[in-house]
PyMOL commands that place a pseudoatom at each C-alpha (Angstrom):
pseudoatom trace, name=CA, resn=MET, resi=1, chain=A, elem=C, hetatm=0, pos=[-38.237, 14.461, -7.260]
pseudoatom trace, name=CA, resn=ASN, resi=2, chain=A, elem=C, hetatm=0, pos=[-37.704, 10.585, -7.406]
pseudoatom trace, name=CA, resn=PRO, resi=3, chain=A, elem=C, hetatm=0, pos=[-37.153, 8.394, -3.836]
pseudoatom trace, name=CA, resn=HIS, resi=4, chain=A, elem=C, hetatm=0, pos=[-34.333, 6.211, -4.024]
pseudoatom trace, name=CA, resn=PRO, resi=5, chain=A, elem=C, hetatm=0, pos=[-35.674, 2.599, -5.032]
pseudoatom trace, name=CA, resn=MET, resi=6, chain=A, elem=C, hetatm=0, pos=[-34.011, 1.493, -1.967]
pseudoatom trace, name=CA, resn=ALA, resi=7, chain=A, elem=C, hetatm=0, pos=[-35.832, 4.300, 0.161]
pseudoatom trace, name=CA, resn=VAL, resi=8, chain=A, elem=C, hetatm=0, pos=[-38.382, 3.197, 2.802]
pseudoatom trace, name=CA, resn=SER, resi=9, chain=A, elem=C, hetatm=0, pos=[-40.693, 5.885, 3.336]
pseudoatom trace, name=CA, resn=PHE, resi=10, chain=A, elem=C, hetatm=0, pos=[-42.762, 6.391, 6.688]
pseudoatom trace, name=CA, resn=SER, resi=11, chain=A, elem=C, hetatm=0, pos=[-46.079, 7.829, 7.102]
pseudoatom trace, name=CA, resn=SER, resi=12, chain=A, elem=C, hetatm=0, pos=[-47.456, 7.371, 10.293]
pseudoatom trace, name=CA, resn=PRO, resi=13, chain=A, elem=C, hetatm=0, pos=[-45.346, 7.275, 13.996]
pseudoatom trace, name=CA, resn=GLY, resi=14, chain=A, elem=C, hetatm=0, pos=[-46.678, 3.696, 14.344]
pseudoatom trace, name=CA, resn=SER, resi=15, chain=A, elem=C, hetatm=0, pos=[-44.980, 2.578, 11.397]
pseudoatom trace, name=CA, resn=LEU, resi=16, chain=A, elem=C, hetatm=0, pos=[-41.761, 4.268, 12.024]
pseudoatom trace, name=CA, resn=ALA, resi=17, chain=A, elem=C, hetatm=0, pos=[-41.774, 2.345, 15.195]
pseudoatom trace, name=CA, resn=LEU, resi=18, chain=A, elem=C, hetatm=0, pos=[-42.108, -0.831, 13.365]
pseudoatom trace, name=CA, resn=GLY, resi=19, chain=A, elem=C, hetatm=0, pos=[-39.502, -0.496, 10.738]
pseudoatom trace, name=CA, resn=LEU, resi=20, chain=A, elem=C, hetatm=0, pos=[-37.182, 0.487, 13.769]
pseudoatom trace, name=CA, resn=VAL, resi=21, chain=A, elem=C, hetatm=0, pos=[-38.177, -2.855, 15.544]
pseudoatom trace, name=CA, resn=LEU, resi=22, chain=A, elem=C, hetatm=0, pos=[-37.733, -4.486, 12.231]
pseudoatom trace, name=CA, resn=LEU, resi=23, chain=A, elem=C, hetatm=0, pos=[-34.405, -3.050, 11.646]
pseudoatom trace, name=CA, resn=THR, resi=24, chain=A, elem=C, hetatm=0, pos=[-33.085, -3.830, 15.172]
pseudoatom trace, name=CA, resn=GLY, resi=25, chain=A, elem=C, hetatm=0, pos=[-33.783, -7.727, 15.074]
pseudoatom trace, name=CA, resn=PHE, resi=26, chain=A, elem=C, hetatm=0, pos=[-35.601, -7.887, 18.223]
pseudoatom trace, name=CA, resn=VAL, resi=27, chain=A, elem=C, hetatm=0, pos=[-38.716, -9.481, 16.937]
pseudoatom trace, name=CA, resn=GLY, resi=28, chain=A, elem=C, hetatm=0, pos=[-39.067, -12.974, 16.624]
pseudoatom trace, name=CA, resn=THR, resi=29, chain=A, elem=C, hetatm=0, pos=[-36.413, -13.743, 19.362]
pseudoatom trace, name=CA, resn=PRO, resi=30, chain=A, elem=C, hetatm=0, pos=[-38.372, -13.928, 22.924]
pseudoatom trace, name=CA, resn=GLY, resi=31, chain=A, elem=C, hetatm=0, pos=[-36.085, -13.249, 25.948]
pseudoatom trace, name=CA, resn=ARG, resi=32, chain=A, elem=C, hetatm=0, pos=[-33.281, -11.427, 24.167]
pseudoatom trace, name=CA, resn=ALA, resi=33, chain=A, elem=C, hetatm=0, pos=[-34.592, -8.045, 26.020]
pseudoatom trace, name=CA, resn=GLN, resi=34, chain=A, elem=C, hetatm=0, pos=[-33.919, -9.737, 29.530]
pseudoatom trace, name=CA, resn=GLU, resi=35, chain=A, elem=C, hetatm=0, pos=[-30.939, -11.284, 28.285]
pseudoatom trace, name=CA, resn=THR, resi=36, chain=A, elem=C, hetatm=0, pos=[-29.499, -7.807, 27.447]
pseudoatom trace, name=CA, resn=THR, resi=37, chain=A, elem=C, hetatm=0, pos=[-30.468, -6.337, 30.354]
pseudoatom trace, name=CA, resn=LYS, resi=38, chain=A, elem=C, hetatm=0, pos=[-28.804, -9.318, 32.674]
pseudoatom trace, name=CA, resn=ASN, resi=39, chain=A, elem=C, hetatm=0, pos=[-25.462, -8.353, 30.549]
pseudoatom trace, name=CA, resn=LEU, resi=40, chain=A, elem=C, hetatm=0, pos=[-25.587, -4.731, 31.836]
pseudoatom trace, name=CA, resn=ASN, resi=41, chain=A, elem=C, hetatm=0, pos=[-26.343, -5.548, 35.491]
pseudoatom trace, name=CA, resn=THR, resi=42, chain=A, elem=C, hetatm=0, pos=[-22.985, -8.098, 35.417]
pseudoatom trace, name=CA, resn=VAL, resi=43, chain=A, elem=C, hetatm=0, pos=[-19.712, -5.853, 36.489]
pseudoatom trace, name=CA, resn=PRO, resi=44, chain=A, elem=C, hetatm=0, pos=[-16.733, -7.166, 34.726]
pseudoatom trace, name=CA, resn=ALA, resi=45, chain=A, elem=C, hetatm=0, pos=[-13.731, -8.782, 36.585]
pseudoatom trace, name=CA, resn=ARG, resi=46, chain=A, elem=C, hetatm=0, pos=[-11.311, -6.036, 35.874]
pseudoatom trace, name=CA, resn=LEU, resi=47, chain=A, elem=C, hetatm=0, pos=[-13.955, -3.631, 37.764]
pseudoatom trace, name=CA, resn=VAL, resi=48, chain=A, elem=C, hetatm=0, pos=[-14.454, -5.943, 40.591]
pseudoatom trace, name=CA, resn=PRO, resi=49, chain=A, elem=C, hetatm=0, pos=[-12.647, -4.519, 43.645]
pseudoatom trace, name=CA, resn=ALA, resi=50, chain=A, elem=C, hetatm=0, pos=[-9.854, -6.650, 45.144]
pseudoatom trace, name=CA, resn=LYS, resi=51, chain=A, elem=C, hetatm=0, pos=[-9.741, -8.479, 48.214]
pseudoatom trace, name=CA, resn=VAL, resi=52, chain=A, elem=C, hetatm=0, pos=[-9.348, -6.529, 51.377]
pseudoatom trace, name=CA, resn=LEU, resi=53, chain=A, elem=C, hetatm=0, pos=[-5.831, -7.708, 53.161]
pseudoatom trace, name=CA, resn=PRO, resi=54, chain=A, elem=C, hetatm=0, pos=[-6.052, -8.498, 56.840]
pseudoatom trace, name=CA, resn=GLU, resi=55, chain=A, elem=C, hetatm=0, pos=[-4.576, -5.550, 58.960]
pseudoatom trace, name=CA, resn=ARG, resi=56, chain=A, elem=C, hetatm=0, pos=[-1.961, -8.061, 60.314]
pseudoatom trace, name=CA, resn=ALA, resi=57, chain=A, elem=C, hetatm=0, pos=[-1.182, -9.415, 56.654]
pseudoatom trace, name=CA, resn=LEU, resi=58, chain=A, elem=C, hetatm=0, pos=[-0.425, -5.583, 55.658]
pseudoatom trace, name=CA, resn=SER, resi=59, chain=A, elem=C, hetatm=0, pos=[1.660, -4.916, 58.561]
pseudoatom trace, name=CA, resn=GLU, resi=60, chain=A, elem=C, hetatm=0, pos=[3.863, -8.147, 57.818]
pseudoatom trace, name=CA, resn=LEU, resi=61, chain=A, elem=C, hetatm=0, pos=[4.124, -7.606, 54.391]
pseudoatom trace, name=CA, resn=LYS, resi=62, chain=A, elem=C, hetatm=0, pos=[5.618, -4.049, 54.806]
pseudoatom trace, name=CA, resn=ALA, resi=63, chain=A, elem=C, hetatm=0, pos=[7.694, -4.890, 57.700]
pseudoatom trace, name=CA, resn=LEU, resi=64, chain=A, elem=C, hetatm=0, pos=[9.269, -7.548, 55.230]
pseudoatom trace, name=CA, resn=GLU, resi=65, chain=A, elem=C, hetatm=0, pos=[9.360, -4.828, 52.644]
pseudoatom trace, name=CA, resn=LEU, resi=66, chain=A, elem=C, hetatm=0, pos=[10.995, -2.233, 54.856]
pseudoatom trace, name=CA, resn=GLU, resi=67, chain=A, elem=C, hetatm=0, pos=[13.490, -5.331, 56.129]
pseudoatom trace, name=CA, resn=LYS, resi=68, chain=A, elem=C, hetatm=0, pos=[14.481, -5.968, 51.967]
pseudoatom trace, name=CA, resn=LEU, resi=69, chain=A, elem=C, hetatm=0, pos=[15.195, -2.302, 51.432]
pseudoatom trace, name=CA, resn=ALA, resi=70, chain=A, elem=C, hetatm=0, pos=[17.266, -2.559, 54.496]
pseudoatom trace, name=CA, resn=SER, resi=71, chain=A, elem=C, hetatm=0, pos=[19.230, -5.190, 53.366]
pseudoatom trace, name=CA, resn=LEU, resi=72, chain=A, elem=C, hetatm=0, pos=[19.586, -4.035, 49.840]
pseudoatom trace, name=CA, resn=GLN, resi=73, chain=A, elem=C, hetatm=0, pos=[20.854, -0.394, 51.605]
pseudoatom trace, name=CA, resn=LYS, resi=74, chain=A, elem=C, hetatm=0, pos=[23.692, -2.585, 53.412]
pseudoatom trace, name=CA, resn=LEU, resi=75, chain=A, elem=C, hetatm=0, pos=[24.740, -4.810, 50.215]
pseudoatom trace, name=CA, resn=ASN, resi=76, chain=A, elem=C, hetatm=0, pos=[24.660, -1.806, 48.225]
pseudoatom trace, name=CA, resn=ARG, resi=77, chain=A, elem=C, hetatm=0, pos=[27.488, -0.086, 50.960]
pseudoatom trace, name=CA, resn=LEU, resi=78, chain=A, elem=C, hetatm=0, pos=[29.057, -3.324, 50.549]
pseudoatom trace, name=CA, resn=GLU, resi=79, chain=A, elem=C, hetatm=0, pos=[29.780, -3.431, 46.949]
pseudoatom trace, name=CA, resn=GLU, resi=80, chain=A, elem=C, hetatm=0, pos=[30.764, -0.188, 47.407]
pseudoatom trace, name=CA, resn=ALA, resi=81, chain=A, elem=C, hetatm=0, pos=[33.314, -0.969, 49.965]
pseudoatom trace, name=CA, resn=CYS, resi=82, chain=A, elem=C, hetatm=0, pos=[34.573, -4.199, 48.018]
pseudoatom trace, name=CA, resn=ILE, resi=83, chain=A, elem=C, hetatm=0, pos=[34.882, -2.564, 44.991]
pseudoatom trace, name=CA, resn=SER, resi=84, chain=A, elem=C, hetatm=0, pos=[36.795, 0.583, 45.960]
pseudoatom trace, name=CA, resn=ARG, resi=85, chain=A, elem=C, hetatm=0, pos=[39.356, -1.548, 47.733]
pseudoatom trace, name=CA, resn=ALA, resi=86, chain=A, elem=C, hetatm=0, pos=[39.951, -3.920, 44.088]
pseudoatom trace, name=CA, resn=SER, resi=87, chain=A, elem=C, hetatm=0, pos=[42.992, -3.868, 43.152]
pseudoatom trace, name=CA, resn=ASN, resi=88, chain=A, elem=C, hetatm=0, pos=[42.818, -5.899, 40.046]
pseudoatom trace, name=CA, resn=LEU, resi=89, chain=A, elem=C, hetatm=0, pos=[41.053, -7.089, 37.630]
pseudoatom trace, name=CA, resn=GLU, resi=90, chain=A, elem=C, hetatm=0, pos=[40.340, -10.227, 39.343]
pseudoatom trace, name=CA, resn=ALA, resi=91, chain=A, elem=C, hetatm=0, pos=[39.275, -8.641, 42.484]
pseudoatom trace, name=CA, resn=LEU, resi=92, chain=A, elem=C, hetatm=0, pos=[37.055, -6.511, 41.204]
pseudoatom trace, name=CA, resn=HIS, resi=93, chain=A, elem=C, hetatm=0, pos=[35.267, -9.886, 39.214]
pseudoatom trace, name=CA, resn=GLN, resi=94, chain=A, elem=C, hetatm=0, pos=[35.335, -11.723, 42.608]
pseudoatom trace, name=CA, resn=CYS, resi=95, chain=A, elem=C, hetatm=0, pos=[33.021, -8.279, 44.505]
pseudoatom trace, name=CA, resn=ARG, resi=96, chain=A, elem=C, hetatm=0, pos=[31.090, -8.927, 41.340]
pseudoatom trace, name=CA, resn=ARG, resi=97, chain=A, elem=C, hetatm=0, pos=[30.440, -12.495, 41.816]
pseudoatom trace, name=CA, resn=ASP, resi=98, chain=A, elem=C, hetatm=0, pos=[30.031, -12.122, 45.588]
pseudoatom trace, name=CA, resn=GLU, resi=99, chain=A, elem=C, hetatm=0, pos=[27.218, -9.354, 44.925]
pseudoatom trace, name=CA, resn=HIS, resi=100, chain=A, elem=C, hetatm=0, pos=[25.630, -11.852, 42.773]
pseudoatom trace, name=CA, resn=GLN, resi=101, chain=A, elem=C, hetatm=0, pos=[25.108, -13.995, 44.927]
pseudoatom trace, name=CA, resn=ALA, resi=102, chain=A, elem=C, hetatm=0, pos=[24.454, -12.198, 48.171]
pseudoatom trace, name=CA, resn=HIS, resi=103, chain=A, elem=C, hetatm=0, pos=[21.436, -10.989, 46.000]
pseudoatom trace, name=CA, resn=ARG, resi=104, chain=A, elem=C, hetatm=0, pos=[20.366, -14.466, 44.953]
pseudoatom trace, name=CA, resn=GLU, resi=105, chain=A, elem=C, hetatm=0, pos=[19.966, -15.601, 48.640]
pseudoatom trace, name=CA, resn=LEU, resi=106, chain=A, elem=C, hetatm=0, pos=[18.341, -12.004, 49.656]
pseudoatom trace, name=CA, resn=ARG, resi=107, chain=A, elem=C, hetatm=0, pos=[15.737, -13.028, 46.690]
pseudoatom trace, name=CA, resn=LYS, resi=108, chain=A, elem=C, hetatm=0, pos=[15.250, -16.507, 47.795]
pseudoatom trace, name=CA, resn=ASN, resi=109, chain=A, elem=C, hetatm=0, pos=[15.149, -15.758, 51.298]
pseudoatom trace, name=CA, resn=VAL, resi=110, chain=A, elem=C, hetatm=0, pos=[12.716, -12.470, 50.897]
pseudoatom trace, name=CA, resn=GLY, resi=111, chain=A, elem=C, hetatm=0, pos=[10.389, -14.916, 48.500]
pseudoatom trace, name=CA, resn=GLN, resi=112, chain=A, elem=C, hetatm=0, pos=[10.230, -17.531, 50.885]
pseudoatom trace, name=CA, resn=ARG, resi=113, chain=A, elem=C, hetatm=0, pos=[8.808, -15.183, 53.516]
pseudoatom trace, name=CA, resn=MET, resi=114, chain=A, elem=C, hetatm=0, pos=[6.631, -14.090, 51.037]
pseudoatom trace, name=CA, resn=ALA, resi=115, chain=A, elem=C, hetatm=0, pos=[5.152, -17.321, 50.246]
pseudoatom trace, name=CA, resn=ALA, resi=116, chain=A, elem=C, hetatm=0, pos=[4.936, -17.931, 53.916]
pseudoatom trace, name=CA, resn=ILE, resi=117, chain=A, elem=C, hetatm=0, pos=[2.716, -14.801, 54.632]
pseudoatom trace, name=CA, resn=SER, resi=118, chain=A, elem=C, hetatm=0, pos=[0.855, -15.775, 51.341]
pseudoatom trace, name=CA, resn=GLN, resi=119, chain=A, elem=C, hetatm=0, pos=[-0.554, -19.088, 52.430]
pseudoatom trace, name=CA, resn=ARG, resi=120, chain=A, elem=C, hetatm=0, pos=[-1.077, -17.947, 56.032]
pseudoatom trace, name=CA, resn=TYR, resi=121, chain=A, elem=C, hetatm=0, pos=[-3.351, -15.297, 54.763]
pseudoatom trace, name=CA, resn=GLY, resi=122, chain=A, elem=C, hetatm=0, pos=[-4.967, -17.307, 51.866]
pseudoatom trace, name=CA, resn=LEU, resi=123, chain=A, elem=C, hetatm=0, pos=[-3.340, -14.856, 49.218]
pseudoatom trace, name=CA, resn=PRO, resi=124, chain=A, elem=C, hetatm=0, pos=[-2.296, -15.548, 45.537]
pseudoatom trace, name=CA, resn=LEU, resi=125, chain=A, elem=C, hetatm=0, pos=[1.400, -16.164, 44.905]
pseudoatom trace, name=CA, resn=ALA, resi=126, chain=A, elem=C, hetatm=0, pos=[3.191, -14.186, 42.429]
pseudoatom trace, name=CA, resn=LYS, resi=127, chain=A, elem=C, hetatm=0, pos=[3.855, -15.681, 39.265]
pseudoatom trace, name=CA, resn=PRO, resi=128, chain=A, elem=C, hetatm=0, pos=[7.231, -15.846, 37.244]
pseudoatom trace, name=CA, resn=LYS, resi=129, chain=A, elem=C, hetatm=0, pos=[8.048, -12.661, 35.510]
pseudoatom trace, name=CA, resn=HIS, resi=130, chain=A, elem=C, hetatm=0, pos=[8.731, -14.995, 32.088]
pseudoatom trace, name=CA, resn=GLU, resi=131, chain=A, elem=C, hetatm=0, pos=[6.865, -18.497, 30.772]
pseudoatom trace, name=CA, resn=TYR, resi=132, chain=A, elem=C, hetatm=0, pos=[10.668, -19.750, 31.678]
pseudoatom trace, name=CA, resn=GLY, resi=133, chain=A, elem=C, hetatm=0, pos=[11.328, -18.821, 34.751]
pseudoatom trace, name=CA, resn=GLY, resi=134, chain=A, elem=C, hetatm=0, pos=[15.094, -18.845, 33.882]
pseudoatom trace, name=CA, resn=CYS, resi=135, chain=A, elem=C, hetatm=0, pos=[17.207, -16.255, 31.681]
pseudoatom trace, name=CA, resn=LYS, resi=136, chain=A, elem=C, hetatm=0, pos=[18.452, -19.365, 29.576]
pseudoatom trace, name=CA, resn=GLY, resi=137, chain=A, elem=C, hetatm=0, pos=[15.447, -20.699, 28.541]
pseudoatom trace, name=CA, resn=GLU, resi=138, chain=A, elem=C, hetatm=0, pos=[15.061, -23.771, 30.392]
pseudoatom trace, name=CA, resn=PRO, resi=139, chain=A, elem=C, hetatm=0, pos=[11.394, -24.817, 31.319]
pseudoatom trace, name=CA, resn=GLN, resi=140, chain=A, elem=C, hetatm=0, pos=[10.889, -24.305, 34.980]
pseudoatom trace, name=CA, resn=THR, resi=141, chain=A, elem=C, hetatm=0, pos=[10.472, -27.392, 36.856]
for i in range(1, 141): cmd.bond("trace and resi %d" % i, "trace and resi %d" % (i + 1))
show_as sticks, trace
zoom trace
C-alpha cells in the first residue's frame, strides 16, 4: 500500500512529540506558554461578583420600591374610579390625561430619590432604556 504523498510518518515517540510541537507553533515563540497560562488565570468581567450593597442602601432601595408599588396601586384605584364615573368621551379623555400626568410625576419623584440613594452609596446610575431617551427620537440633553 502506497502512503499518501502528504502523509508524515513518525518512527519513534520522540519524533512524534517533535512533530506535534512543530505543528502547534510553540517553537520559536518564547514566552508563549507563560502568556497562555496568564490568560487562563484571568477572570472575565461577566464572572466577577457584583459589588455588595451596604445593608442600609439595600433597606432604602427596598423601602423606595415598596413605596412606589403602593403609589401605583393607589393610582390604579383612582383611575378605575375616574373611568367608571366618566359619563362622556371628554371625561374619559380627561381621566387618561390625569393618569398619564400622575404616572409622569411618580416616575420623576422615584427617579430623583433613586439617584440620591445611588449617589449617597456610590452606586452606578441606571442608563436610559434607549439611545435618545424620548419617544419622538429627539436626542436627550
